[in-house]
C-alpha positions as CSV (number, residue, x, y, z in Angstrom):
1,X,49.1,235.4,125.1
2,X,46.8,237.1,123.3
3,X,45.2,237.0,119.5
4,X,47.4,235.4,116.9
5,X,49.9,233.9,119.4
6,X,46.7,231.7,121.1
7,X,45.0,230.9,117.7
8,X,48.8,229.4,116.7
9,X,48.8,227.1,119.5
10,X,45.5,226.5,119.8
11,X,45.5,224.6,116.1
12,X,49.2,223.5,116.9
13,X,47.1,221.8,120.1
14,X,44.4,220.0,118.2
15,X,47.0,219.2,115.2
16,X,49.2,217.0,118.0
17,X,45.5,215.9,119.0
18,X,44.6,214.4,116.2
19,X,48.3,212.9,114.8
20,X,48.4,211.4,118.3
21,X,45.1,209.8,118.2
22,X,45.7,208.6,114.4
23,X,48.3,206.7,115.3
24,X,46.7,204.5,118.5
25,X,44.6,202.2,117.5
26,X,43.5,201.7,121.0
27,X,45.2,197.8,120.9
28,X,47.4,197.0,123.6
29,X,49.9,194.2,121.6
30,X,53.1,192.6,122.8
31,X,54.8,189.6,121.9
32,X,57.1,187.6,124.5
33,X,58.8,184.2,124.2
34,X,60.3,183.3,127.1
35,X,62.5,179.8,128.1
36,X,63.5,178.6,131.3
37,X,67.6,178.3,131.6
38,X,69.4,176.8,134.8
39,X,73.1,176.4,134.9
40,X,73.2,175.1,138.5
41,X,70.9,172.3,137.6
42,X,71.3,169.8,135.1
43,X,67.8,169.2,134.3
44,X,66.4,169.2,130.8
45,X,64.9,172.6,129.0
46,X,61.4,173.5,130.2
47,X,58.6,173.9,127.0
48,X,59.3,177.4,125.6
49,X,55.7,179.3,125.1
50,X,55.2,182.7,123.3
51,X,52.8,184.9,125.1
52,X,50.7,187.1,122.7
53,X,48.7,190.1,124.1
54,X,46.2,191.7,122.1
55,X,43.3,194.5,123.9
56,X,42.0,192.5,126.1
57,X,42.9,188.8,124.8
58,X,45.8,187.0,125.7
59,X,47.4,183.8,124.4
60,X,49.7,181.6,125.2
61,X,51.1,178.3,122.9
62,X,53.7,175.9,123.6
63,X,56.2,176.0,121.4
64,X,58.4,172.7,122.2
65,X,61.3,171.0,124.7
66,X,64.3,169.4,123.9
67,X,64.3,165.9,124.8
68,X,66.0,165.1,128.1
69,X,66.8,161.8,128.6
70,X,66.2,158.8,126.6
71,X,66.2,154.9,127.2
72,X,67.2,152.1,124.5
73,X,64.8,149.5,125.1
74,X,65.8,146.8,121.7
75,X,68.6,147.0,119.4
76,X,68.2,144.7,115.8
77,X,71.5,143.8,113.8
78,X,71.1,143.7,110.2
79,X,73.8,143.1,108.0
80,X,73.9,147.0,107.0
81,X,73.8,148.2,110.8
82,X,72.4,148.5,113.9
83,X,69.0,149.8,114.7
84,X,68.2,150.9,117.9
85,X,64.3,151.4,119.9
86,X,64.6,154.1,122.0
87,X,62.3,155.7,124.1
88,X,61.7,159.6,125.4
89,X,59.9,160.8,128.6
90,X,56.2,162.0,126.9
91,X,56.3,165.7,126.4
92,X,55.1,168.3,124.6
93,X,57.8,167.8,121.5
94,X,57.8,168.9,117.6
95,X,59.2,167.6,114.7
96,X,62.3,170.3,115.4
97,X,62.4,168.7,118.8
98,X,62.7,165.5,117.6
99,X,64.7,166.0,114.9
100,X,67.2,167.5,117.2
101,X,67.2,164.8,119.2
102,X,67.8,162.6,116.2
103,X,70.8,164.7,115.2
104,X,72.4,164.7,118.6
105,X,72.3,160.7,118.8
106,X,74.0,160.7,115.6
107,X,76.6,163.5,116.4
108,X,77.1,161.5,120.2
109,X,77.9,158.6,118.0
110,X,74.9,156.6,119.7
111,X,73.1,155.8,116.9
112,X,75.1,155.1,113.2
113,X,72.5,153.5,111.2
114,X,69.3,153.4,112.2
115,X,66.8,154.4,114.6
116,X,63.0,154.2,115.9
117,X,62.0,157.1,118.3
118,X,58.8,156.9,120.6
119,X,57.6,157.7,123.8
120,X,56.0,154.6,124.9
121,X,57.8,151.4,126.0
122,X,54.6,149.1,125.1
123,X,54.2,150.9,121.5
124,X,57.8,149.2,121.1
125,X,56.8,145.8,121.5
126,X,53.7,146.6,119.2
127,X,55.9,147.9,116.7
128,X,58.1,145.1,116.7
129,X,55.7,142.5,116.2
130,X,54.1,142.0,112.5
131,X,51.8,144.5,111.2
132,X,49.9,141.4,110.2
133,X,50.1,140.0,114.1
134,X,48.8,143.3,115.8
135,X,45.8,144.0,117.4
136,X,43.8,147.6,116.7
137,X,44.7,148.5,119.8
138,X,48.4,148.0,119.2
139,X,48.1,149.6,115.6
140,X,46.7,152.8,117.8
141,X,49.3,152.9,120.2
142,X,52.0,152.8,117.7
143,X,50.4,155.3,115.7
144,X,50.7,157.9,119.0
145,X,53.7,157.0,120.3
146,X,56.2,156.6,117.3
147,X,57.5,159.5,116.6
148,X,60.2,158.8,114.1
149,X,62.7,156.9,112.1
150,X,66.2,157.1,111.2
151,X,66.7,155.0,108.1
152,X,70.4,154.4,107.0
153,X,71.8,157.2,109.3
154,X,70.3,159.5,106.2
155,X,67.2,159.8,106.4
156,X,64.5,160.8,109.5
157,X,61.1,160.1,108.3
158,X,58.6,161.5,110.8
159,X,55.5,159.1,112.1
160,X,52.5,159.7,114.2
161,X,51.4,162.9,115.1
162,X,54.5,164.3,113.3
163,X,53.8,162.2,110.0
164,X,52.9,165.5,108.1
165,X,56.2,166.8,108.3
166,X,57.2,164.2,106.1
167,X,60.9,163.2,105.6
168,X,64.7,165.1,106.3
169,X,68.0,164.1,104.6
170,X,70.8,164.4,107.1
171,X,73.1,167.2,105.9
172,X,70.7,169.2,103.7
């Protein structure tokens, strides 16, 4: 190759290099979401994580986990219906996980009127006392371990660390 063809290929190569370098900001970005699903062993679903790679840093965030089991530790009957006090195992739950758990309880017919959801049985005992009779430690225990209340079978009120999520009407 000589003359004009060599110059033309040189110019094309230079333009290609400029375009490639303009498109590459040097930061590799990759987002991955994964969860463990096992069809052979009936274990609760593990937490889902989100991993984000950006340049030299990696961020991993726990997204939540399904409530795998629960125990009804107390019942209170009223003329309007029965309220169940339910303890779930400690976990990395989100408000959505707790909402789904309550909806599952309703769908199964386990709960029809009211429920109080906790992750500590001692917090249930403290909660069932009159507020004026609770010690400061018991009040703190309730605040830390009370996740949600189902009222009238129609409304979920988020409590404790989920209180900022407010209330959710069932079916809306």
